[in-house]
mmJSON file of the N, C-alpha and C atoms, coordinates in Angstrom:
{"data_MODEL":{"atom_site":{
"group_PDB":["ATOM","ATOM","ATOM","ATOM","ATOM","ATOM","ATOM","ATOM","ATOM","ATOM","ATOM","ATOM","ATOM","ATOM","ATOM","ATOM","ATOM","ATOM","ATOM","ATOM","ATOM","ATOM","ATOM","ATOM","ATOM","ATOM","ATOM","ATOM","ATOM","ATOM","ATOM","ATOM","ATOM","ATOM","ATOM","ATOM","ATOM","ATOM","ATOM","ATOM","ATOM","ATOM","ATOM","ATOM","ATOM","ATOM","ATOM","ATOM","ATOM","ATOM","ATOM","ATOM","ATOM","ATOM","ATOM","ATOM","ATOM","ATOM","ATOM","ATOM","ATOM","ATOM","ATOM","ATOM","ATOM","ATOM","ATOM","ATOM","ATOM","ATOM","ATOM","ATOM","ATOM","ATOM","ATOM","ATOM","ATOM","ATOM","ATOM","ATOM","ATOM","ATOM","ATOM","ATOM","ATOM","ATOM","ATOM","ATOM","ATOM","ATOM","ATOM","ATOM","ATOM","ATOM","ATOM","ATOM","ATOM","ATOM","ATOM","ATOM","ATOM","ATOM","ATOM","ATOM","ATOM","ATOM","ATOM","ATOM","ATOM","ATOM","ATOM","ATOM","ATOM","ATOM","ATOM","ATOM","ATOM","ATOM","ATOM","ATOM","ATOM","ATOM","ATOM","ATOM","ATOM","ATOM","ATOM","ATOM","ATOM","ATOM","ATOM","ATOM"],
"id":[1,2,3,4,5,6,7,8,9,10,11,12,13,14,15,16,17,18,19,20,21,22,23,24,25,26,27,28,29,30,31,32,33,34,35,36,37,38,39,40,41,42,43,44,45,46,47,48,49,50,51,52,53,54,55,56,57,58,59,60,61,62,63,64,65,66,67,68,69,70,71,72,73,74,75,76,77,78,79,80,81,82,83,84,85,86,87,88,89,90,91,92,93,94,95,96,97,98,99,100,101,102,103,104,105,106,107,108,109,110,111,112,113,114,115,116,117,118,119,120,121,122,123,124,125,126,127,128,129,130,131,132],
"type_symbol":["N","C","C","N","C","C","N","C","C","N","C","C","N","C","C","N","C","C","N","C","C","N","C","C","N","C","C","N","C","C","N","C","C","N","C","C","N","C","C","N","C","C","N","C","C","N","C","C","N","C","C","N","C","C","N","C","C","N","C","C","N","C","C","N","C","C","N","C","C","N","C","C","N","C","C","N","C","C","N","C","C","N","C","C","N","C","C","N","C","C","N","C","C","N","C","C","N","C","C","N","C","C","N","C","C","N","C","C","N","C","C","N","C","C","N","C","C","N","C","C","N","C","C","N","C","C","N","C","C","N","C","C"],
"label_atom_id":["N","CA","C","N","CA","C","N","CA","C","N","CA","C","N","CA","C","N","CA","C","N","CA","C","N","CA","C","N","CA","C","N","CA","C","N","CA","C","N","CA","C","N","CA","C","N","CA","C","N","CA","C","N","CA","C","N","CA","C","N","CA","C","N","CA","C","N","CA","C","N","CA","C","N","CA","C","N","CA","C","N","CA","C","N","CA","C","N","CA","C","N","CA","C","N","CA","C","N","CA","C","N","CA","C","N","CA","C","N","CA","C","N","CA","C","N","CA","C","N","CA","C","N","CA","C","N","CA","C","N","CA","C","N","CA","C","N","CA","C","N","CA","C","N","CA","C","N","CA","C","N","CA","C"],
"label_alt_id":[null,null,null,null,null,null,null,null,null,null,null,null,null,null,null,null,null,null,null,null,null,null,null,null,null,null,null,null,null,null,null,null,null,null,null,null,null,null,null,null,null,null,null,null,null,null,null,null,null,null,null,null,null,null,null,null,null,null,null,null,null,null,null,null,null,null,null,null,null,null,null,null,null,null,null,null,null,null,null,null,null,null,null,null,null,null,null,null,null,null,null,null,null,null,null,null,null,null,null,null,null,null,null,null,null,null,null,null,null,null,null,null,null,null,null,null,null,null,null,null,null,null,null,null,null,null,null,null,null,null,null,null],
"label_comp_id":["PRO","PRO","PRO","HIS","HIS","HIS","LEU","LEU","LEU","HIS","HIS","HIS","ARG","ARG","ARG","SER","SER","SER","GLY","GLY","GLY","ARG","ARG","ARG","GLY","GLY","GLY","ASP","ASP","ASP","GLN","GLN","GLN","LEU","LEU","LEU","VAL","VAL","VAL","THR","THR","THR","LEU","LEU","LEU","ARG","ARG","ARG","VAL","VAL","VAL","VAL","VAL","VAL","THR","THR","THR","PRO","PRO","PRO","ASP","ASP","ASP","LYS","LYS","LYS","LEU","LEU","LEU","THR","THR","THR","LYS","LYS","LYS","LYS","LYS","LYS","GLN","GLN","GLN","ARG","ARG","ARG","GLN","GLN","GLN","LEU","LEU","LEU","PHE","PHE","PHE","GLN","GLN","GLN","GLU","GLU","GLU","LEU","LEU","LEU","ALA","ALA","ALA","ASN","ASN","ASN","SER","SER","SER","LEU","LEU","LEU","SER","SER","SER","PRO","PRO","PRO","ALA","ALA","ALA","GLU","GLU","GLU","SER","SER","SER","ARG","ARG","ARG"],
"label_asym_id":["A","A","A","A","A","A","A","A","A","A","A","A","A","A","A","A","A","A","A","A","A","A","A","A","A","A","A","A","A","A","A","A","A","A","A","A","A","A","A","A","A","A","A","A","A","A","A","A","A","A","A","A","A","A","A","A","A","A","A","A","A","A","A","A","A","A","A","A","A","A","A","A","A","A","A","A","A","A","A","A","A","A","A","A","A","A","A","A","A","A","A","A","A","A","A","A","A","A","A","A","A","A","A","A","A","A","A","A","A","A","A","A","A","A","A","A","A","A","A","A","A","A","A","A","A","A","A","A","A","A","A","A"],
"label_entity_id":["1","1","1","1","1","1","1","1","1","1","1","1","1","1","1","1","1","1","1","1","1","1","1","1","1","1","1","1","1","1","1","1","1","1","1","1","1","1","1","1","1","1","1","1","1","1","1","1","1","1","1","1","1","1","1","1","1","1","1","1","1","1","1","1","1","1","1","1","1","1","1","1","1","1","1","1","1","1","1","1","1","1","1","1","1","1","1","1","1","1","1","1","1","1","1","1","1","1","1","1","1","1","1","1","1","1","1","1","1","1","1","1","1","1","1","1","1","1","1","1","1","1","1","1","1","1","1","1","1","1","1","1"],
"label_seq_id":[1,1,1,2,2,2,3,3,3,4,4,4,5,5,5,6,6,6,7,7,7,8,8,8,9,9,9,10,10,10,11,11,11,12,12,12,13,13,13,14,14,14,15,15,15,16,16,16,17,17,17,18,18,18,19,19,19,20,20,20,21,21,21,22,22,22,23,23,23,24,24,24,25,25,25,26,26,26,27,27,27,28,28,28,29,29,29,30,30,30,31,31,31,32,32,32,33,33,33,34,34,34,35,35,35,36,36,36,37,37,37,38,38,38,39,39,39,40,40,40,41,41,41,42,42,42,43,43,43,44,44,44],
"pdbx_PDB_ins_code":[null,null,null,null,null,null,null,null,null,null,null,null,null,null,null,null,null,null,null,null,null,null,null,null,null,null,null,null,null,null,null,null,null,null,null,null,null,null,null,null,null,null,null,null,null,null,null,null,null,null,null,null,null,null,null,null,null,null,null,null,null,null,null,null,null,null,null,null,null,null,null,null,null,null,null,null,null,null,null,null,null,null,null,null,null,null,null,null,null,null,null,null,null,null,null,null,null,null,null,null,null,null,null,null,null,null,null,null,null,null,null,null,null,null,null,null,null,null,null,null,null,null,null,null,null,null,null,null,null,null,null,null],
"Cartn_x":[1.054,1.138,-0.257,-0.347,-1.609,-1.491,-2.556,-2.58,-2.291,-1.402,-1.025,-0.386,0.226,0.921,2.289,3.204,4.496,4.388,5.102,5.071,5.691,5.978,6.594,5.773,5.913,5.203,4.99,4.437,4.172,2.849,2.818,1.575,1.232,0.156,-0.266,-1.244,-0.983,-1.805,-2.257,-3.526,-4.063,-4.413,-3.895,-4.193,-5.033,-5.986,-6.787,-6.6,-6.051,-5.786,-6.689,-7.459,-8.344,-7.806,-7.506,-7.011,-8.084,-8.264,-9.299,-8.923,-9.929,-9.701,-9.416,-10.113,-9.955,-9.816,-9.036,-8.863,-9.33,-9.889,-10.208,-8.903,-8.968,-7.778,-7.248,-8.154,-7.774,-7.128,-7.69,-7.122,-5.724,-5.561,-4.246,-3.233,-3.657,-2.786,-2.379,-3.33,-3.023,-2.049,-2.237,-1.299,0.094,0.16,1.454,2.143,1.375,1.942,2.468,1.728,2.183,3.48,3.532,4.737,5.933,5.712,6.8,7.297,6.429,6.816,7.584,7.543,8.221,9.658,10.503,11.877,11.876,12.936,12.968,12.728,13.245,13.046,11.592,10.912,9.52,8.552,8.918,7.985,8.0,8.754,8.805,7.565],
"Cartn_y":[23.182,23.264,23.296,23.943,24.019,23.169,22.548,21.68,22.488,21.989,22.591,23.971,24.238,25.501,25.204,26.098,25.931,26.52,25.96,26.441,25.41,25.847,24.942,24.943,23.861,23.775,22.326,22.141,20.794,20.297,19.029,18.402,17.372,17.594,16.68,15.68,14.423,13.351,12.465,12.118,11.198,9.896,8.806,7.485,6.714,6.005,5.13,3.717,2.862,1.482,0.579,-0.231,-1.174,-2.573,-3.275,-4.642,-5.603,-6.707,-7.656,-8.385,-8.722,-9.482,-10.951,-11.465,-12.878,-13.01,-13.98,-14.272,-15.688,-15.877,-17.234,-17.923,-19.209,-19.968,-19.464,-19.172,-18.68,-17.291,-16.411,-15.076,-15.155,-15.999,-16.168,-16.677,-17.613,-18.167,-17.069,-16.228,-15.156,-14.138,-13.791,-12.872,-13.491,-14.77,-15.44,-15.444,-15.683,-15.648,-14.254,-13.231,-11.857,-11.595,-11.977,-11.773,-12.5,-13.701,-14.48,-13.852,-13.127,-12.541,-11.231,-10.626,-9.354,-9.576,-8.609,-8.683,-8.394,-8.757,-8.521,-7.059,-6.112,-4.7,-4.282,-4.873,-4.512,-5.119,-6.204,-6.916,-6.411,-5.368,-4.819,-4.082],
"Cartn_z":[-2.099,-3.551,-4.183,-5.301,-6.026,-7.284,-7.648,-8.823,-10.087,-10.903,-12.188,-12.035,-10.895,-10.684,-10.083,-10.338,-9.685,-8.288,-7.402,-6.034,-5.124,-3.935,-2.978,-1.71,-1.002,0.265,0.635,1.79,2.27,1.708,1.431,1.011,2.072,2.764,3.814,3.225,3.49,2.947,4.089,4.085,5.078,4.379,4.898,4.352,5.35,4.838,5.682,5.153,5.99,5.6,6.425,5.739,6.411,6.151,7.21,7.079,7.571,6.883,7.282,8.569,9.362,10.589,10.288,9.283,8.932,7.425,7.006,5.589,5.308,4.116,3.7,3.312,3.146,2.747,1.403,0.472,-0.852,-0.756,0.071,0.243,0.841,1.836,2.465,1.442,0.597,-0.436,-1.429,-1.823,-2.771,-2.181,-0.912,-0.263,-0.17,0.095,0.175,-1.183,-2.249,-3.597,-3.925,-3.534,-3.755,-2.998,-1.738,-0.93,-1.539,-2.04,-2.636,-3.939,-4.63,-5.916,-5.756,-4.574,-4.346,-3.912,-4.247,-3.771,-2.274,-1.554,-0.1,0.286,-0.474,-0.152,-0.347,-1.325,-1.604,-0.599,0.027,0.897,2.329,2.608,3.969,4.311],
"occupancy":[1.0,1.0,1.0,1.0,1.0,1.0,1.0,1.0,1.0,1.0,1.0,1.0,1.0,1.0,1.0,1.0,1.0,1.0,1.0,1.0,1.0,1.0,1.0,1.0,1.0,1.0,1.0,1.0,1.0,1.0,1.0,1.0,1.0,1.0,1.0,1.0,1.0,1.0,1.0,1.0,1.0,1.0,1.0,1.0,1.0,1.0,1.0,1.0,1.0,1.0,1.0,1.0,1.0,1.0,1.0,1.0,1.0,1.0,1.0,1.0,1.0,1.0,1.0,1.0,1.0,1.0,1.0,1.0,1.0,1.0,1.0,1.0,1.0,1.0,1.0,1.0,1.0,1.0,1.0,1.0,1.0,1.0,1.0,1.0,1.0,1.0,1.0,1.0,1.0,1.0,1.0,1.0,1.0,1.0,1.0,1.0,1.0,1.0,1.0,1.0,1.0,1.0,1.0,1.0,1.0,1.0,1.0,1.0,1.0,1.0,1.0,1.0,1.0,1.0,1.0,1.0,1.0,1.0,1.0,1.0,1.0,1.0,1.0,1.0,1.0,1.0,1.0,1.0,1.0,1.0,1.0,1.0],
"B_iso_or_equiv":[0.0,0.0,0.0,0.0,0.0,0.0,0.0,0.0,0.0,0.0,0.0,0.0,0.0,0.0,0.0,0.0,0.0,0.0,0.0,0.0,0.0,0.0,0.0,0.0,0.0,0.0,0.0,0.0,0.0,0.0,0.0,0.0,0.0,0.0,0.0,0.0,0.0,0.0,0.0,0.0,0.0,0.0,0.0,0.0,0.0,0.0,0.0,0.0,0.0,0.0,0.0,0.0,0.0,0.0,0.0,0.0,0.0,0.0,0.0,0.0,0.0,0.0,0.0,0.0,0.0,0.0,0.0,0.0,0.0,0.0,0.0,0.0,0.0,0.0,0.0,0.0,0.0,0.0,0.0,0.0,0.0,0.0,0.0,0.0,0.0,0.0,0.0,0.0,0.0,0.0,0.0,0.0,0.0,0.0,0.0,0.0,0.0,0.0,0.0,0.0,0.0,0.0,0.0,0.0,0.0,0.0,0.0,0.0,0.0,0.0,0.0,0.0,0.0,0.0,0.0,0.0,0.0,0.0,0.0,0.0,0.0,0.0,0.0,0.0,0.0,0.0,0.0,0.0,0.0,0.0,0.0,0.0],
"pdbx_formal_charge":[null,null,null,null,null,null,null,null,null,null,null,null,null,null,null,null,null,null,null,null,null,null,null,null,null,null,null,null,null,null,null,null,null,null,null,null,null,null,null,null,null,null,null,null,null,null,null,null,null,null,null,null,null,null,null,null,null,null,null,null,null,null,null,null,null,null,null,null,null,null,null,null,null,null,null,null,null,null,null,null,null,null,null,null,null,null,null,null,null,null,null,null,null,null,null,null,null,null,null,null,null,null,null,null,null,null,null,null,null,null,null,null,null,null,null,null,null,null,null,null,null,null,null,null,null,null,null,null,null,null,null,null],
"auth_seq_id":[1,1,1,2,2,2,3,3,3,4,4,4,5,5,5,6,6,6,7,7,7,8,8,8,9,9,9,10,10,10,11,11,11,12,12,12,13,13,13,14,14,14,15,15,15,16,16,16,17,17,17,18,18,18,19,19,19,20,20,20,21,21,21,22,22,22,23,23,23,24,24,24,25,25,25,26,26,26,27,27,27,28,28,28,29,29,29,30,30,30,31,31,31,32,32,32,33,33,33,34,34,34,35,35,35,36,36,36,37,37,37,38,38,38,39,39,39,40,40,40,41,41,41,42,42,42,43,43,43,44,44,44],
"auth_comp_id":["PRO","PRO","PRO","HIS","HIS","HIS","LEU","LEU","LEU","HIS","HIS","HIS","ARG","ARG","ARG","SER","SER","SER","GLY","GLY","GLY","ARG","ARG","ARG","GLY","GLY","GLY","ASP","ASP","ASP","GLN","GLN","GLN","LEU","LEU","LEU","VAL","VAL","VAL","THR","THR","THR","LEU","LEU","LEU","ARG","ARG","ARG","VAL","VAL","VAL","VAL","VAL","VAL","THR","THR","THR","PRO","PRO","PRO","ASP","ASP","ASP","LYS","LYS","LYS","LEU","LEU","LEU","THR","THR","THR","LYS","LYS","LYS","LYS","LYS","LYS","GLN","GLN","GLN","ARG","ARG","ARG","GLN","GLN","GLN","LEU","LEU","LEU","PHE","PHE","PHE","GLN","GLN","GLN","GLU","GLU","GLU","LEU","LEU","LEU","ALA","ALA","ALA","ASN","ASN","ASN","SER","SER","SER","LEU","LEU","LEU","SER","SER","SER","PRO","PRO","PRO","ALA","ALA","ALA","GLU","GLU","GLU","SER","SER","SER","ARG","ARG","ARG"],
"auth_asym_id":["A","A","A","A","A","A","A","A","A","A","A","A","A","A","A","A","A","A","A","A","A","A","A","A","A","A","A","A","A","A","A","A","A","A","A","A","A","A","A","A","A","A","A","A","A","A","A","A","A","A","A","A","A","A","A","A","A","A","A","A","A","A","A","A","A","A","A","A","A","A","A","A","A","A","A","A","A","A","A","A","A","A","A","A","A","A","A","A","A","A","A","A","A","A","A","A","A","A","A","A","A","A","A","A","A","A","A","A","A","A","A","A","A","A","A","A","A","A","A","A","A","A","A","A","A","A","A","A","A","A","A","A"],
"auth_atom_id":["N","CA","C","N","CA","C","N","CA","C","N","CA","C","N","CA","C","N","CA","C","N","CA","C","N","CA","C","N","CA","C","N","CA","C","N","CA","C","N","CA","C","N","CA","C","N","CA","C","N","CA","C","N","CA","C","N","CA","C","N","CA","C","N","CA","C","N","CA","C","N","CA","C","N","CA","C","N","CA","C","N","CA","C","N","CA","C","N","CA","C","N","CA","C","N","CA","C","N","CA","C","N","CA","C","N","CA","C","N","CA","C","N","CA","C","N","CA","C","N","CA","C","N","CA","C","N","CA","C","N","CA","C","N","CA","C","N","CA","C","N","CA","C","N","CA","C","N","CA","C","N","CA","C"],
"pdbx_PDB_model_num":[1,1,1,1,1,1,1,1,1,1,1,1,1,1,1,1,1,1,1,1,1,1,1,1,1,1,1,1,1,1,1,1,1,1,1,1,1,1,1,1,1,1,1,1,1,1,1,1,1,1,1,1,1,1,1,1,1,1,1,1,1,1,1,1,1,1,1,1,1,1,1,1,1,1,1,1,1,1,1,1,1,1,1,1,1,1,1,1,1,1,1,1,1,1,1,1,1,1,1,1,1,1,1,1,1,1,1,1,1,1,1,1,1,1,1,1,1,1,1,1,1,1,1,1,1,1,1,1,1,1,1,1]
}}}
């Protein structure tokens, strides 16, 4: 697909996800709070 044009086709996307090796106590707490705030379907 072309930007701002009609058309069909596949759009290939590459994602790069970097996960930390270690978390501080505060970071772990924040991630836990986020997980608790999400519905079960969102937290998968």
